[in-house]
Structure formats: C-alpha cells, structure tokens
C-alpha positions as CSV (number, residue, x, y, z in Angstrom):
1,M,-43.5,2.2,55.9
2,G,-44.1,2.4,51.8
3,R,-44.4,-0.3,49.6
4,I,-43.1,-0.1,46.2
5,V,-46.5,0.3,43.5
6,A,-43.9,-0.2,40.2
7,V,-40.7,-1.8,39.2
8,C,-39.5,0.3,35.8
9,T,-36.9,-0.3,33.1
10,S,-35.7,1.2,29.9
11,A,-33.7,-0.1,27.4
12,N,-32.6,3.0,26.7
13,K,-31.4,7.0,28.8
14,G,-33.8,9.4,27.8
15,E,-37.3,7.7,27.7
16,R,-39.8,6.6,29.9
17,K,-39.7,3.3,31.4
18,K,-42.1,0.3,31.3
19,N,-43.3,-1.2,34.2
20,I,-42.7,-4.6,34.7
21,G,-43.6,-5.8,38.0
22,R,-40.2,-7.3,39.3
23,G,-36.6,-7.5,38.5
24,M,-33.6,-8.0,40.1
25,L,-31.8,-5.1,42.1
26,I,-27.7,-5.6,42.1
27,A,-24.9,-4.4,44.7
28,N,-23.2,-1.9,43.3
29,Y,-24.9,-1.7,39.9
30,G,-28.7,-1.1,40.2
31,L,-31.3,-2.4,38.6
32,K,-30.4,-5.4,35.8
33,G,-31.4,-4.7,32.5
34,D,-32.0,-0.9,32.9
35,A,-30.2,1.5,31.1
36,H,-29.0,3.7,34.0
37,A,-27.8,1.1,36.2
38,G,-24.1,1.1,36.4
39,P,-21.3,1.3,38.9
40,W,-21.9,5.1,40.0
41,H,-24.1,6.6,42.6
42,R,-27.1,7.1,41.2
43,Q,-27.9,3.4,40.4
44,V,-31.6,3.3,41.4
45,S,-33.9,6.0,41.2
46,L,-37.3,6.6,43.3
47,L,-40.3,8.7,42.5
48,A,-43.1,8.4,44.9
49,M,-47.0,8.2,43.7
50,E,-47.7,11.3,45.4
51,S,-45.5,13.5,43.7
52,I,-47.0,11.7,40.2
53,A,-50.3,12.5,41.5
54,K,-49.4,16.4,42.0
55,M,-48.9,16.1,37.7
56,Q,-52.3,14.4,37.5
57,A,-53.5,17.2,39.2
58,K,-52.3,19.6,36.4
59,G,-53.8,17.3,34.1
60,L,-51.6,14.7,32.6
61,K,-52.2,11.7,32.1
62,V,-48.9,9.9,33.4
63,G,-48.1,7.0,36.0
64,P,-45.6,5.1,37.1
65,G,-42.2,4.8,34.7
66,D,-43.4,7.6,32.9
67,F,-40.6,10.3,34.8
68,A,-38.0,7.4,34.4
69,E,-37.6,6.6,37.6
70,N,-37.1,3.0,38.4
71,L,-39.4,2.5,41.7
72,T,-42.1,3.9,42.4
73,T,-43.3,4.1,45.5
74,E,-46.4,5.0,48.1
75,G,-46.2,5.7,51.7
76,I,-43.0,7.2,52.2
77,D,-42.0,10.8,52.2
78,L,-39.1,10.3,50.0
79,V,-37.6,13.9,49.5
80,S,-37.4,14.2,53.4
81,L,-34.9,11.5,53.6
82,P,-31.3,12.4,53.8
83,V,-28.5,11.9,51.8
84,G,-26.9,8.3,53.3
85,T,-30.5,7.6,54.8
86,R,-30.5,3.6,54.3
87,L,-33.1,1.8,52.7
88,K,-34.7,-2.0,53.9
89,I,-36.5,-2.6,49.9
90,G,-38.3,-6.0,50.0
91,P,-37.1,-9.0,51.9
92,S,-34.0,-8.4,51.4
93,V,-31.9,-5.2,49.6
94,L,-30.3,-2.7,51.4
95,A,-29.7,0.5,49.7
96,E,-28.5,4.1,50.8
97,V,-29.5,7.2,49.6
98,T,-26.8,9.0,47.6
99,Q,-28.5,12.0,46.0
100,I,-32.2,13.7,46.7
101,G,-33.4,15.6,43.1
102,K,-31.7,16.3,39.9
103,Q,-30.3,18.5,37.1
104,C,-32.0,18.3,34.4
105,H,-30.1,19.5,31.1
106,S,-32.6,19.6,29.0
107,R,-36.7,19.8,28.5
108,C,-38.0,16.5,29.0
109,A,-41.5,15.9,27.2
110,I,-43.1,15.9,30.4
111,Y,-41.9,19.6,31.0
112,Q,-43.2,20.1,27.1
113,Q,-46.7,19.0,28.0
114,A,-46.9,20.5,32.0
115,G,-44.2,23.2,31.8
116,D,-42.9,21.3,35.2
117,C,-41.5,18.2,35.7
118,V,-41.6,16.5,39.1
119,M,-38.5,14.3,39.4
120,P,-35.8,17.0,39.4
121,R,-37.2,18.3,42.8
122,E,-38.8,15.2,44.5
123,G,-37.1,12.1,42.8
124,I,-34.1,10.1,44.7
125,F,-31.4,8.0,43.8
126,V,-29.8,4.9,45.9
127,A,-26.8,2.9,45.7
128,I,-28.1,-0.6,46.4
129,L,-25.6,-2.1,48.9
130,T,-26.9,-5.6,49.0
131,G,-28.7,-6.7,46.2
132,G,-31.8,-8.9,46.0
133,P,-35.1,-9.1,44.2
134,V,-37.9,-6.5,44.1
135,Q,-41.3,-7.0,42.6
136,V,-44.6,-4.7,43.0
137,G,-46.1,-4.9,46.7
138,D,-42.9,-4.9,48.5
139,H,-42.2,-2.7,51.4
140,I,-39.5,-0.2,51.7
141,E,-38.9,0.9,54.9
142,V,-35.9,3.7,56.8
143,V,-33.8,1.0,58.6
144,A,-31.1,3.9,59.4
145,S,-30.5,7.5,58.7
C-alpha cells in the first residue's frame, strides 16, 4: 500500500502543476480544476516520488507537480501495474489504469535541463470510475488487476 504525497493541478496544459493538498476526483472526468481533466482515457496522471528522486539524483531541483502529474505517490510501484488494474485512492475513489507512460511530442523544460525526463517511462494514467475526495496522506492500493 502506498500513499499520496501531493495533489497537483494546473490551469493550462504544458506547465508544471502546483500541489494544492486536496481535491475532488470526478467520475469519468478527472481532477476538478485541472487542465488535463476530461472524458478521455488519461483523466488523471500519477508519478511516484521514487521516480522524481531519480531526477533529483541527477542534480535537478524538482519535486511533486514538476512533471505535470496530478497525484504524486510513494510506496507503490506504479510502472509494474498492468493496464486494467484497479486502484482505491483515499476513502472512496476507484480508478483504473488506462496507460503506462506516454510519448512526449516535444522536449519539456525538464528534458532540456537534464537530458532526460522520467514521466514518459514511469508515469501512469487512470480513468476515475468512482469519484470522491483525495488529499495528501491518503492511501492508494491495488484492489484488482
């Protein structure tokens, strides 16, 4: 079982997200107030703090939200979860893994600084099946795969 380290949003696509500490995950939509939310398969993005630590080890001063992820996690191996895995997030949210990694069409600021970016390889995306509140400190766990 892991936990949520940050809940992050941005008003526009293509920018780093800011940790707002808590939010509302809406079924079939995503994180309320986030530019990437909508009725598609990549409603919410997740990235592990362990992945961010790899970039910090390269000397970058980065943290939660800097890779445009909505939920930063700790203690759960996100990239090992196959598509279709269901996750319980916080007290009531049910999400389903829809995509592992992504193709970046342009080199982001992180890539320009480090010559690498971890989000395309280690970020995952989920669709929200059952909505509800989420906040820093909430548990995240696999309930079915």
